VEXDREN-2710 file (C-alpha; in Angstrom, 1 decimal):
% VEXDREN-2710
k/r/px/py/pz
1/MET/7.5/-65.2/50.7
2/PRO/8.0/-64.6/46.9
3/VAL/10.6/-66.8/45.4
4/GLU/13.4/-65.0/43.5
5/MET/13.7/-66.3/39.9
6/PRO/17.0/-66.7/38.1
7/VAL/17.6/-63.8/35.7
8/ASP/17.6/-66.1/32.7
9/THR/14.2/-67.5/33.4
10/ALA/12.5/-64.7/35.2
11/ILE/12.1/-62.3/32.3
12/LEU/13.9/-63.8/29.3
13/THR/11.3/-63.4/26.5
14/PRO/11.7/-62.1/23.0
15/VAL/9.7/-58.9/23.5
16/ILE/11.5/-58.0/26.8
17/ASN/14.8/-58.6/25.3
18/ILE/14.0/-56.3/22.3
19/LEU/12.8/-53.6/24.8
20/ASP/15.9/-54.0/26.8
21/LEU/18.3/-53.7/23.9
22/LEU/16.4/-50.9/22.4
23/GLY/16.5/-48.9/25.7
24/VAL/20.2/-49.6/26.2
25/GLY/21.1/-48.6/22.6
26/ILE/19.0/-45.3/22.6
27/PHE/20.1/-44.2/26.0
28/ALA/23.7/-45.0/25.2
29/LEU/23.4/-42.9/22.1
30/SER/22.1/-40.0/24.0
31/GLY/25.1/-40.2/26.4
32/ALA/27.7/-40.5/23.7
33/LEU/26.3/-37.6/21.8
34/LEU/26.3/-35.5/24.8
35/ALA/30.0/-36.1/25.2
36/ALA/30.5/-35.5/21.4
37/LYS/28.9/-32.1/21.7
38/GLU/31.2/-31.3/24.4
39/ARG/34.2/-32.3/22.2
40/GLN/35.3/-35.1/24.4
41/THR/37.6/-38.1/23.7
42/PHE/36.3/-41.4/22.6
43/VAL/37.1/-42.9/26.0
44/THR/34.7/-40.2/27.6
45/MET/32.1/-40.9/24.9
46/ALA/32.2/-44.7/25.7
47/PHE/32.0/-44.0/29.3
48/PHE/28.9/-41.8/29.0
49/ALA/27.3/-44.4/26.7
50/LEU/27.8/-47.0/29.3
51/ILE/26.6/-45.1/32.3
52/THR/23.6/-43.7/30.5
53/GLY/22.7/-47.1/28.9
54/VAL/22.9/-49.2/32.0
55/GLY/22.4/-46.7/34.9
56/GLY/18.6/-47.2/35.4
57/GLY/18.8/-51.0/35.0
58/THR/21.7/-51.2/37.4
59/VAL/19.9/-49.2/40.2
60/ARG/16.7/-51.4/39.6
61/ASP/18.6/-54.7/39.8
62/VAL/20.4/-53.7/43.0
63/LEU/17.2/-52.6/44.6
64/ILE/15.2/-55.7/43.7
65/GLY/18.0/-58.1/44.5
66/ALA/18.6/-59.3/41.0
67/PRO/21.9/-60.0/39.2
68/VAL/23.1/-56.8/37.5
69/PHE/21.9/-57.4/34.0
70/TRP/24.8/-56.0/32.1
71/ILE/27.4/-57.9/34.1
72/ALA/25.6/-61.2/33.2
73/ASP/25.1/-60.3/29.6
74/ALA/28.3/-59.2/27.7
75/TRP/26.1/-57.9/24.8
76/VAL/24.9/-55.0/26.8
77/ALA/28.4/-53.5/27.3
78/ALA/29.1/-54.3/23.6
79/ILE/26.1/-52.4/22.4
80/CYS/27.1/-49.3/24.5
81/PHE/30.7/-49.5/22.9
82/LEU/29.3/-49.9/19.4
83/THR/27.0/-47.0/20.0
84/ALA/29.9/-44.8/21.0
85/ILE/31.7/-45.8/17.9
86/LEU/28.6/-44.8/15.8
87/ALA/28.5/-41.5/17.5
88/TRP/32.2/-41.0/17.1
89/PHE/32.1/-41.5/13.3
90/THR/28.9/-39.5/12.5
91/PRO/28.5/-35.7/12.6
92/THR/26.4/-34.5/15.6
93/ARG/24.2/-32.6/13.2
94/TRP/22.7/-35.8/12.1
95/TRP/21.2/-36.3/15.5
96/GLU/20.0/-32.8/16.1
97/GLY/16.3/-31.8/16.2
98/LYS/13.5/-33.8/17.6
99/LEU/14.5/-37.2/16.1
100/LEU/16.6/-38.0/19.1
101/ASP/14.0/-36.8/21.4
102/PHE/11.5/-39.2/19.9
103/ALA/14.1/-42.0/20.0
104/ASP/14.8/-41.2/23.7
105/GLY/11.0/-41.4/24.3
106/ALA/10.9/-44.8/22.8
107/GLY/13.8/-45.9/25.0
108/LEU/12.3/-44.3/28.1
109/THR/9.0/-46.2/27.8
110/ALA/10.5/-49.4/26.7
111/TYR/12.8/-49.3/29.7
112/ALA/9.9/-48.4/32.0
113/VAL/8.0/-51.5/30.9
114/LEU/11.1/-53.6/31.2
115/GLY/11.7/-52.4/34.8
116/ALA/8.2/-52.9/35.9
117/ALA/7.9/-56.4/34.3
118/LYS/11.2/-57.6/35.7
119/SER/10.4/-56.4/39.2
120/MET/7.0/-58.1/39.2
121/SER/8.8/-61.3/38.0
122/TYR/11.1/-61.1/41.0
123/GLY/8.2/-61.0/43.4
124/VAL/8.1/-57.2/44.0
125/PRO/4.7/-55.8/44.9
126/PRO/2.8/-53.8/42.3
127/VAL/3.4/-50.2/43.6
128/PRO/7.1/-50.7/44.1
129/SER/7.3/-52.3/40.7
130/ILE/5.8/-49.2/39.1
131/LEU/8.4/-47.1/40.9
132/MET/11.1/-49.5/39.6
133/GLY/9.8/-49.0/36.1
134/ILE/10.1/-45.2/36.5
135/VAL/13.7/-45.6/38.0
136/THR/14.8/-47.9/35.2
137/GLY/13.5/-45.4/32.5
138/CYS/14.8/-42.2/34.1
139/ILE/17.8/-42.7/36.3
140/GLY/20.3/-43.4/33.4
141/GLY/19.6/-39.9/32.0
142/VAL/19.8/-38.4/35.5
143/ILE/23.3/-39.9/36.0
144/ARG/24.3/-38.7/32.6
145/ASP/23.2/-35.1/33.2
146/VAL/24.7/-35.0/36.7
147/VAL/28.1/-36.3/35.6
148/ALA/28.0/-33.8/32.7
149/GLY/27.2/-30.9/35.0
150/ARG/24.0/-29.9/33.1
151/PRO/20.4/-29.5/34.2
152/SER/18.6/-32.8/34.3
153/ILE/15.6/-33.6/32.2
154/LEU/13.7/-34.0/35.4
155/MET/14.0/-30.3/35.9
156/ARG/12.2/-29.5/32.7
157/PRO/8.3/-28.9/32.8
158/GLU/7.6/-31.0/29.8
159/LEU/6.1/-34.5/30.4
160/TYR/8.9/-37.1/30.8
161/VAL/8.7/-39.0/34.1
162/THR/4.8/-38.9/33.6
163/ALA/5.2/-41.0/30.4
164/ALA/7.5/-43.5/32.1
165/ALA/4.9/-43.7/35.0
166/LEU/2.1/-44.4/32.5
167/SER/4.0/-47.2/30.8
168/ALA/5.0/-48.7/34.1
169/THR/1.5/-48.5/35.6
170/LEU/-0.1/-50.0/32.6
171/CYS/2.4/-52.8/32.6
172/VAL/1.9/-53.7/36.2
173/LEU/-2.0/-53.5/35.9
174/GLY/-2.0/-55.8/32.9
175/MET/0.3/-58.4/34.7
176/VAL/-1.9/-58.2/37.9
177/ALA/-4.9/-58.8/35.7
178/GLN/-3.0/-61.7/34.1
179/LEU/-3.5/-60.3/30.6
180/PRO/-1.2/-61.8/27.8
181/ASP/2.3/-60.5/28.4
182/TYR/2.8/-59.5/24.8
183/LEU/-0.4/-57.4/24.8
184/THR/0.4/-55.8/28.1
185/TRP/4.0/-54.9/27.3
186/THR/3.1/-53.6/23.9
187/VAL/0.2/-51.5/24.9
188/ALA/2.0/-50.1/27.9
189/ALA/5.1/-49.1/25.9
190/ALA/2.9/-47.6/23.1
191/ALA/0.7/-45.6/25.5
192/GLY/3.8/-44.0/27.2
193/PHE/5.6/-43.3/24.0
194/LEU/2.3/-41.7/22.6
195/LEU/2.2/-39.4/25.6
196/ARG/5.9/-38.6/25.3
197/SER/5.5/-37.9/21.6
198/SER/2.6/-35.6/22.2
199/ALA/4.6/-33.7/24.9
200/ILE/7.5/-33.2/22.4
201/THR/5.3/-32.2/19.6
202/TRP/3.0/-29.8/21.4
203/ASN/5.2/-28.9/24.4
204/LEU/2.7/-30.4/26.9
205/SER/3.6/-30.1/30.5
206/ILE/2.0/-30.4/33.9
207/PRO/1.5/-27.2/35.9
208/SER/4.6/-26.0/37.9
209/TYR/4.7/-24.8/41.4
210/ARG/3.6/-21.2/41.9
211/GLU/4.3/-19.0/44.8
212/GLY/0.6/-18.0/44.9
213/LYS/-0.8/-17.0/48.1
214/ALA/2.6/-17.1/49.8
215/GLY/3.8/-14.3/47.3
216/ILE/0.7/-12.3/48.0
217/ASP/1.2/-12.6/51.8
218/GLU/4.8/-11.5/51.5
219/THR/3.8/-8.5/49.4
220/ASP/1.0/-7.5/51.9
221/GLU/3.6/-7.7/54.7
222/GLY/6.0/-5.5/52.8
END
């Protein structure tokens, strides 16, 4: 049986720590800005910053049996709080346009790499580790959108989950092949971010479901 590793030795490396804080900060900002655009109070902004910043990582840690990361590290909640303060004292127009989308893409792929790498370090098999990477990258935004009562990013046709899946998959493949961790994590995050950036720039998407033959059959029957 795989041996569980303590949280402070399993994945505590400079690159992963940077990816972790980057993801938390960016997702927290997206949550706080959503509350700001809805003209909510600072308390609500701080709440949205926290649930968006730590949502994916919390679900991941619960599923892989690891200590919940933001409870063990006081800096995480502090970053979410400071991000809410930043959003509170800056005009929302500063964050409009595609800049925040690109920043969100960086956080998405960084978090996907972190989730996959941490899962592998806790003895989770490769395929579930890839799924944990996707969960880590996407679930915080899903929780944010559900609580806000708005359509989730998952319901849009543009490439989003696919970018997280690419980063998580490359991370796991590199770790299985025992490539240097720094190289694996950097390439995996960069590849996912490149895909997400391309989707933002050129509105790339995968084909959506079409009624196709079912619609034709219904028309014939009518």
